Structure formats: structure tokens, C-alpha cells
C-alpha positions in Angstrom: -81.8 108.3 25.0 -78.2 109.5 25.3 -77.2 112.1 27.9 -76.2 115.6 26.7 -72.6 115.1 27.5 -72.4 111.9 25.6 -71.1 111.9 22.1 -73.3 109.9 19.8 -71.5 107.0 18.2 -72.5 105.4 15.0 -72.4 101.6 15.2 -69.4 100.1 13.6 -70.1 97.8 10.7 -69.7 94.1 11.5 -66.6 92.7 9.9 -67.3 89.9 7.5 -65.8 86.6 8.5 -62.8 85.5 6.4 -64.0 83.1 3.7 -61.2 80.8 2.5 -61.0 80.2 -1.2 -62.8 77.1 -2.4 -60.5 74.0 -2.4 -59.0 73.1 -5.7 -60.5 69.9 -7.1 -57.3 68.0 -7.8 -59.1 65.2 -9.6 -61.0 67.7 -11.9 -57.8 69.6 -12.6 -55.8 66.5 -13.4 -58.6 65.2 -15.6 -58.8 68.5 -17.4 -55.1 68.5 -18.1 -55.1 64.9 -19.4 -58.2 65.5 -21.4 -56.9 68.6 -22.9 -53.7 66.8 -23.9 -55.8 64.1 -25.5 -57.8 66.6 -27.4 -54.7 68.3 -28.7 -53.6 64.9 -30.0 -56.9 64.5 -31.7 -58.1 61.8 -29.3 -61.7 62.9 -28.4 -64.4 60.3 -28.2 -67.0 63.0 -28.7 -65.7 63.9 -32.2 -67.1 60.8 -33.9 -64.0 60.4 -36.0 -63.0 57.0 -37.4 -60.3 55.0 -35.7 -57.8 55.5 -38.5 -58.3 59.2 -38.5 -57.8 59.4 -34.7 -54.6 57.4 -34.9 -53.3 59.5 -37.7 -54.1 62.7 -35.9 -52.5 61.5 -32.7 -49.3 60.8 -34.7 -49.4 64.3 -36.0 -50.0 63.4 -39.7 -47.2 63.4 -42.1 -45.5 66.3 -40.4 -45.6 64.6 -37.0 -44.3 61.3 -38.4 -41.3 63.2 -40.1 -40.6 65.2 -36.9 -40.6 62.0 -34.9 -38.6 59.8 -37.2 -36.2 61.9 -39.3 -33.8 63.2 -36.6 -33.3 59.8 -35.1 -33.1 58.1 -38.5 -30.5 60.7 -39.7 -28.4 60.1 -36.7 -28.6 56.3 -37.1 -27.7 56.4 -40.8 -24.8 58.9 -40.6 -23.4 57.2 -37.5 -23.5 53.8 -39.2 -21.8 55.1 -42.3 -19.4 57.4 -40.6 -19.2 57.0 -36.8 -16.2 59.3 -36.5 -16.5 62.2 -35.9 -19.4 61.8 -33.6 -20.5 65.4 -33.8 -21.4 65.0 -37.5 -24.3 62.7 -37.0 -25.4 64.7 -33.9 -25.4 68.0 -35.7 -27.4 66.7 -38.6 -30.0 65.2 -36.1 -30.3 68.5 -34.1 -30.3 70.5 -37.4 -33.3 68.6 -38.7 -35.2 69.1 -35.5 -34.4 72.8 -35.6 -35.7 73.0 -39.2 -39.0 71.5 -38.2 -39.4 73.9 -35.3 -38.6 76.9 -37.5 -41.1 75.8 -40.1 -43.9 75.5 -37.5 -43.0 79.0 -36.1 -43.0 80.6 -39.6 -46.4 79.0 -40.4 -47.7 80.0 -37.0 -48.9 76.5 -36.3 -48.7 74.8 -32.8 -44.9 74.5 -32.3 -45.0 72.8 -28.8 -44.4 69.3 -30.2 -41.6 70.3 -32.5 -39.9 72.6 -30.0 -40.2 69.9 -27.3 -38.6 67.4 -29.8 -35.8 69.9 -30.5 -35.0 70.4 -26.9 -35.0 66.6 -26.3 -32.7 66.0 -29.3 -30.4 68.9 -28.3 -30.0 67.6 -24.7 -29.3 64.1 -25.9 -26.8 65.3 -28.5 -25.1 67.5 -25.8 -24.8 64.5 -23.5 -23.3 62.3 -26.3 -20.8 65.1 -27.2 -19.8 65.5 -23.6 -19.1 61.8 -23.0 -17.9 61.1 -26.5 -20.1 58.0 -26.7 -22.8 57.6 -29.4 -25.1 55.4 -27.2 -25.4 58.3 -24.7 -27.6 60.0 -27.3 -30.4 57.7 -26.1 -30.0 58.3 -22.4 -32.7 61.0 -22.0 -35.2 58.7 -23.7 -34.6 56.1 -21.0 -35.5 58.5 -18.3 -38.6 59.6 -20.2 -39.8 56.1 -20.6 -39.1 55.2 -17.0 -41.0 58.3 -15.7 -44.0 57.7 -17.9 -44.2 54.0 -17.2 -43.8 54.5 -13.5 -46.5 57.2 -13.2 -48.9 55.3 -15.3 -48.4 52.1 -13.3 -48.8 53.8 -10.0 -51.9 55.6 -11.0 -53.5 52.2 -12.0 -52.4 50.5 -8.8 -53.9 53.2 -6.6 -57.2 53.1 -8.4 -57.0 56.4 -10.3 -55.8 55.2 -13.7 -54.7 58.1 -15.8 -56.4 56.8 -18.9 -59.7 56.7 -16.9 -59.2 60.3 -15.7 -58.6 61.6 -19.2 -61.5 59.6 -20.7 -63.8 60.5 -17.8 -63.2 64.2 -18.2 -63.8 64.1 -21.9 -67.0 62.2 -21.4 -68.3 64.2 -18.5 -67.6 61.3 -16.1 -64.6 62.4 -14.1 -65.4 60.3 -11.0 -68.3 58.2 -12.2 -66.2 55.7 -14.0 -64.7 54.5 -10.7 -68.1 53.4 -9.5 -68.6 51.2 -12.6 -66.7 47.9 -12.2 -66.5 47.4 -16.0 -65.1 50.8 -16.7 -62.7 50.7 -13.8 -61.3 47.3 -14.8 -61.0 48.4 -18.5 -59.1 51.6 -17.6 -56.9 49.7 -15.2 -55.7 47.3 -17.8 -55.4 50.1 -20.5 -53.2 52.1 -18.2 -51.1 49.0 -17.3 -50.8 48.3 -21.1 -49.4 51.8 -21.7 -47.0 51.4 -18.8 -45.9 48.1 -20.2 -45.1 49.8 -23.5 -42.7 52.2 -21.8 -41.1 49.5 -19.7 -40.8 47.2 -22.7 -38.7 49.9 -24.4 -36.4 50.0 -21.5 -36.2 46.2 -21.2 -35.1 45.9 -24.9 -33.0 49.0 -25.3 -31.0 49.1 -22.0 -29.0 45.9 -22.7 -28.0 47.3 -26.1 -27.0 50.6 -24.5 -24.7 48.8 -22.0 -23.3 46.7 -24.9 -22.5 49.8 -26.8 -24.5 48.6 -29.9 -25.5 52.0 -31.2 -26.9 50.8 -34.5 -29.2 48.2 -33.0 -30.2 50.7 -30.3 -31.2 53.3 -32.8 -33.0 50.8 -35.0 -35.1 49.5 -32.1 -35.9 53.0 -30.9 -37.5 53.7 -34.2 -39.3 50.3 -34.3 -40.6 50.7 -30.8 -41.7 54.3 -31.4 -44.6 55.2 -33.7 -45.1 51.6 -34.8 -46.1 50.6 -31.3 -47.6 54.0 -30.3 -50.2 53.8 -33.1 -51.8 50.5 -32.2 -52.0 51.6 -28.5 -53.8 54.7 -29.5 -56.2 52.6 -31.6 -56.8 50.2 -28.8 -57.5 53.0 -26.3 -59.9 54.7 -28.7 -61.8 51.5 -29.4 -62.1 50.7 -25.7 -63.3 54.2 -24.7 -65.8 54.2 -27.5 -67.1 50.8 -26.4 -67.5 52.0 -22.8 -69.2 55.2 -23.9 -71.2 54.5 -27.0 -73.0 57.5 -28.5 -76.4 55.9 -28.0 -75.9 55.3 -24.3 -74.7 58.8 -23.8 -77.8 60.2 -25.6 -80.1 58.0 -23.5 -78.4 59.2 -20.3 -78.8 62.8 -21.3 -82.5 62.3 -22.1 -83.1 60.5 -18.8 -81.6 63.3 -16.8 -83.5 66.1 -18.5 -86.3 67.8 -16.7 -89.6 66.4 -17.9 -91.5 69.6 -17.1 -89.2 71.7 -19.3 
């Protein structure tokens, strides 16, 4: 009992201990980003689409093929016919990329691909205009190929192959594939193959760049673009489908179901 002169004090509420936010799962986040990119390209093993349809979707259909090929082809043709003035072939190339971007925006279709292509073409053209050398129109592509190839190769060598992360996320197997020797080996070599594609472009095109052979450089850029990209997509699709057959996935889901439900 408190004394008469004592003021009664209500107990202070206990302060709740600080709870730090849950750590971000870097593997899950990276897998989600890669898987989302694959889905946007139409590469989703859960879709049940045919190999040809997947490859065509990854290329973007006719529009994607035209957006990828026409600006470079226009530069090559005009530069071959009339190399001087240089700005003429560059302006036509950038103009075509801009037209594709505007068409996508007007049709309210996903414009990220076309706008990304426009920015890349514009930067390359600006560099070539600044130096006055036609071969410098291909320099940004060298850095892109080097970056992609390096990241892919490193991911494979450290045991977290990016192809495996993307496929694992799409198939609900973000980490499980690393415990399966067969899957881990397959994704290692797939990722190395993709890295080899980017490094092969550099190995073939860089000597032509230093030799100043713009025509051969432009031709090989086209030949080593979609014509090599499409078979790699098909190979990746077939391997992932073989590693995650629909029947096996259904059996796994049935086996993990609660038998009392």
C-alpha cells in the first residue's frame, strides 16, 4: 500500500525491442530478376510451348527481328555504298531505331526493347561522329559483349550459374538445383556456352575493328547476332525441359501433398 504523501505512478509500458528488418534473400531476388527477364522473352518452361515458338518469342517475332537487324543493316549498306559523309549512314540507322520506338509507344506495347536499342544505336552513332571513324559505331557492342560474357563466366565458376538461377526460380527450385549434380553440371556448361558466345563475338570482331574493316565488321555483327542467339535459346530451352520434365514435376508435387487433406 502506498503512503498518503506518495503520488501513485502508473507503470510505464515496456518498450518493445528493436526488430531489424528481415534480411533480403539475394539469391531469391537475383533468381526472380533473371526469371522475370526470361518470362518477358517468352522463355518459361512452365508454358508448355514448342521449341520453335519459344525461340521465335525470344527473338521478338517479326518486329523484334526487324528492330534488331534493320538499323545495323541500313548502316552497313549505306556506308558500303557511300562511306562519305559518315553522318548519313549513322542518321539513317538512328532514325530507323527511333521509328520502331515511336511505333511501340503509339501502340502502347512494351517499348523497353526498342527504346534500349535506340539508346544503344544513338550512343554508338554519337561516338562514331565524334571520332569520325565508322568502326567506332561498334565499340559499345564490344563492351556489352565483354560484360555479359564475364558475368556469365564468373557466375559459373563460383557455382551459381546464372542460367541455373533463372531456371531454378521459374521451376520453383531456386537452390535445389545446386544439390543435384546433374542439374548443376548442365547449368554450368550452359552458362559457359552463353559466355563463349559473347567472347566469340569479341574474338572475331575486334581484329576487324583494329584493321578498320567496317564492312566485314558490320556483316559479322549481323551474322553473329540473331543467327547465333536463336540456337542458344533453343539449346537452353531443351536442356531445361529435359531437367524438369512435366511428369517429374507433377510426381514431385503429388508426393509432397498432405495425404490427410
